[in-house]
C-alpha positions in Angstrom: 117.9 125.6 112.3 121.2 125.0 114.0 121.9 121.5 112.5 124.4 121.8 109.6 123.1 118.5 108.1 119.5 119.7 108.3 120.6 122.9 106.5 122.2 120.7 103.8 119.0 118.7 103.4 116.9 121.9 103.1 119.3 123.3 100.5 120.5 126.2 102.7 124.1 124.9 102.6 125.8 123.4 99.5 127.1 119.9 99.4 128.5 117.7 96.7 125.6 115.3 96.6 126.2 111.7 95.5 122.8 110.1 96.2 119.4 111.3 97.4 115.9 109.9 97.7 113.0 110.5 100.0 114.8 109.0 103.1 118.5 109.5 102.6 121.1 112.0 101.3 124.7 111.1 100.6 127.4 113.6 99.9 131.2 114.0 99.9 132.9 114.7 103.3 134.6 118.1 103.3 137.5 116.8 105.3 138.0 113.3 103.8 140.0 110.6 105.7 140.2 108.3 102.7 140.1 108.6 98.9 136.4 107.8 99.2 134.7 109.4 102.2 131.0 109.9 101.9 128.5 110.9 104.6 125.0 109.3 104.5 122.3 111.1 106.5 118.7 110.4 107.0 116.4 113.3 106.0 114.7 112.9 109.4 116.7 114.6 112.2 117.9 111.9 114.7 120.6 113.3 116.9 122.6 110.0 116.8 122.4 106.2 117.1 121.8 106.5 120.8 118.7 108.5 120.2 117.3 106.1 117.5 114.2 104.2 118.4 112.6 101.0 117.2 110.7 103.0 114.6 114.1 103.8 113.0 115.2 100.2 112.5 114.4 100.0 108.8 116.0 103.4 108.2 119.2 102.3 109.9 119.4 99.2 107.7 118.6 101.2 104.6 121.5 103.6 105.4 123.9 100.6 105.4 122.4 99.1 102.2 122.8 102.4 100.4 126.4 102.6 101.7 127.0 99.2 100.2 125.4 100.3 96.9 127.6 103.5 96.8 130.7 101.4 97.6 130.0 99.1 94.7 129.4 102.1 92.4 132.7 103.6 93.4 134.5 100.3 92.7 135.6 99.6 96.3 136.1 95.9 95.6 139.0 95.6 98.0 136.8 96.6 100.9 135.4 99.6 102.7 134.3 100.7 106.1 131.1 102.1 107.5 131.3 104.0 110.7 128.8 105.5 113.1 130.4 107.7 115.7 128.2 108.0 118.8 128.9 110.8 121.2 131.7 113.2 121.7 134.2 110.6 123.0 133.8 108.7 119.8 134.4 111.7 117.6 130.8 112.7 116.8 130.9 116.4 116.1 127.6 116.9 114.2 124.6 115.6 116.2 122.5 114.4 113.3 122.9 110.6 112.8 125.3 109.9 109.9 127.2 107.0 108.5 130.7 107.5 107.2 131.6 105.4 104.1 135.4 105.2 103.8 137.4 103.3 101.2 140.0 103.4 98.5 142.9 102.6 100.9 143.9 99.9 103.4 142.3 100.4 106.8 144.1 99.5 110.0 142.7 97.9 113.1 141.9 99.0 115.7 140.6 102.3 114.3 141.4 105.4 116.3 
């Protein structure tokens, strides 16, 4: 299995897990870009948002809802950002769909 996130899901690689259920796993990013930087990944391997299909609609919404729940639990009352990088030009380096949850500092616009 070449996918690093699939290896985290299977337990072959360690991660600081924050949340997990039958559909989603959330863990601390190893190279955080904000005081709170979590990654939320579906247990099902989907290479990225561009590869998601209609059957994944509920899962995509669920990932965002769990991100909001984790933001609330972390006290990110001033705001937070969820990010899906799609493709290499957008900065996607792991080709397993994942949502970044970033917060704990002011975010600028435009990003990047």
